[in-house]
N, C-alpha and C positions, 0 to 999 in steps of 0.2 A: 340615437334618434334623430327624427328629422325636425326642420325649424321652418317656421312658415311666418307670414305676416298678414294681421289684421287687415280686411279690404274694405269690411261694411261694420256697421255697428246700429242695429234698431232693438235696444231696449235690452232684454235678456238673450237675443239673437244675434250670435257673431259668426261671419262670414270668413274664413281664413286661407289665404291662399298658398298651397305647397309646392314645390317640384314633382314633377305629373309621375315621374318615378318611385316618390314617396309620401304617397298620400295615405294619410292614418285611416282606420278602418271605422264603420260605425260602431259606435259605445266603446272609443279609445278617450282615455283624459286627455286635456291637454293643459298647459301651464302658460298662462300669459305674463310673459318677462318677470319683472319685478314687483308685480303688483301682489302677485301670491292667489290668484284668482285660477280656481279650475273651471275648465270647459268638459261639454261632453259631446262627441261628435253624434248628430243626428242623422245627417242625409251627405251623400257626396253628390256635389252639384256637375262636376264636370270642370274640366281643364285644371285639375290640382285644386280645385275649392271645394271647401268643405263647411256646412251648415253646423254650427253647435250652439248649444244652451248653456249659458253663465249660470252657474252652481253658487252665485253668491251676488251682489250688488255690481253693477257693470259701470259705477261710475269711473271716470279716468279711463276706461279703453277707448281707445281711439287709433284710428286709421294708423298702419306704418307698425304699431308694437309687433316685436316679436314674441313668437309662440312655440313652444315645444311641445312634440307628440311624445307621450310618455311611453308609447307602444302598449300599455294595458289598459283596460278598463277600471273606473272608479271602484274600490274596493272600502269594505266596513269592516269591525272586527266583528267576529264571533265568538259563541262558544258561551260558557256559563257565567263569565265577569261581564256581559253586557245583559244578561236576564233583570229587568226592572230598571235599566238604563235608558236614559233618552240622548237621542244622537242626530246630528244634524246628517244631511243628505253626504257628508263624507266621512261620517263616522267620527267624528269630533265631539265628545261629551257637552251636553248643554245643559243638564241638573244641578249643576254644581254641586258634584260630589268627587270632584276631584278625576284624576285620570284614570281611565280605563284599564292600561298598561296593554303591555303586548303581545298578542296571544295571534291564532289563527285569522286570518282575511279572507274575505270571498266577494267575489265581483257583486257590485251594486244589483248591475243589469245582468241576469241568468238567462241564458238561451235554452227553453227547453223545445222536445220535438213536437209536431203538433198533435193535439189530441185525435185517436179517430172518434168520430161521431157516427150513430146508427140513425143518420137521416135516411140512407138506402131504404133500411128495415122500415122505419114507418111510412116512406113514401108508399112501399109497396102494400103495408097493412091499408092505407088508405085506398088503392085502387080495390084491392079485394071487398073492403065493405060497399063499394059501391052497388 
């Protein structure tokens, strides 16, 4: 996977610069050096720079820190073992009931095809009723 450097930190919003030929995709998970902090890419700003959102406290993150692209979106556990459990955004249990265990994981951000609407039909009804 590709690696980059932090160029700007504004609260939970972190800009990271990567080589232009290996810019992460939107929704890819990034790992900040040895901080154990996960970022999610939200926008490609151009010239190899991406804007990401921190999935935890961003204290201690500063310009120049190394960032690794995981090449995959954030995923969380799914299945019957997760029913009734409380997890954070990264899929870690926070309900003090112990570990969830390894099972199937699914992307946190799932892209769905656009919904077809009936706006044209409603617009035509409005014209007919006049």
